[in-house]
Wavefront OBJ file of the C-alpha trace (Angstrom):
o trace
v 27.319 -16.504 0.927
v 26.626 -15.882 -2.758
v 27.203 -12.387 -4.098
v 24.369 -10.293 -5.540
v 25.657 -10.384 -9.106
v 26.125 -14.157 -9.007
v 22.632 -14.767 -7.622
v 21.075 -12.529 -10.266
v 23.046 -14.180 -13.072
v 22.087 -17.700 -11.942
v 18.419 -16.700 -11.586
v 18.437 -15.255 -15.128
v 20.130 -18.380 -16.501
v 17.561 -20.670 -14.875
v 14.714 -18.524 -16.184
v 13.635 -17.404 -12.711
v 14.123 -13.775 -13.625
v 13.781 -11.775 -16.805
v 17.185 -11.044 -18.301
v 18.294 -7.493 -17.613
v 15.178 -6.695 -15.596
v 15.781 -4.109 -12.914
v 13.659 -4.455 -9.819
v 12.218 -1.323 -8.271
v 13.068 -0.342 -4.731
v 10.696 -0.638 -1.803
v 9.757 2.337 0.334
v 12.692 1.552 2.621
v 15.111 1.633 -0.317
v 15.521 -2.158 -0.521
v 15.588 -4.245 -3.699
v 15.054 -7.924 -4.410
v 18.822 -8.259 -4.837
v 19.233 -7.482 -1.119
v 16.749 -10.176 -0.059
v 17.784 -13.333 1.845
v 15.647 -15.526 -0.421
v 16.949 -14.015 -3.687
v 20.606 -14.370 -2.722
v 20.155 -18.033 -1.807
v 18.130 -18.745 -4.980
v 15.033 -19.590 -2.923
v 12.776 -16.991 -4.559
v 10.633 -18.113 -7.484
v 8.808 -14.809 -7.942
v 9.451 -12.436 -10.823
v 7.545 -9.340 -9.812
v 7.972 -5.683 -10.701
v 8.713 -4.779 -7.079
v 9.924 -6.566 -3.939
v 7.273 -8.785 -2.365
v 5.838 -8.754 1.136
v 8.100 -11.634 2.233
v 11.272 -9.540 1.776
v 13.849 -10.256 4.477
v 17.213 -8.479 4.474
v 20.223 -10.729 4.011
v 22.817 -10.586 6.757
v 25.932 -12.545 7.752
v 23.901 -14.030 10.631
v 21.371 -15.506 8.189
v 17.620 -15.138 8.222
v 16.465 -12.846 10.997
v 12.799 -12.590 12.027
v 11.160 -9.202 11.441
v 11.135 -6.880 14.405
v 7.925 -7.109 16.399
v 6.134 -4.019 17.700
v 6.224 -3.403 21.449
v 3.128 -4.450 23.365
v 1.356 -1.668 25.192
v -0.403 -2.380 28.477
v -3.822 -0.793 28.689
v -5.590 0.172 31.910
v -8.977 -1.487 32.052
l 1 2 3 4 5 6 7 8 9 10 11 12 13 14 15 16 17 18 19 20 21 22 23 24 25 26 27 28 29 30 31 32 33 34 35 36 37 38 39 40 41 42 43 44 45 46 47 48 49 50 51 52 53 54 55 56 57 58 59 60 61 62 63 64 65 66 67 68 69 70 71 72 73 74 75
């Protein structure tokens, strides 16, 4: 797995990210640098804040977002 600093440096070198740009944190305290897509150089977006497709990077790889529990209604 590529480290955060390496992914950011490569993205800046390839012109996929503005040099020295600091991304703002999401409400949950997550940044683009913590994203699965950013760390694997799969993200082509250069936004001011993390996008809606943010997925946390983990040693297990890409994990689907947690789904809400279904509630059974009485008819």
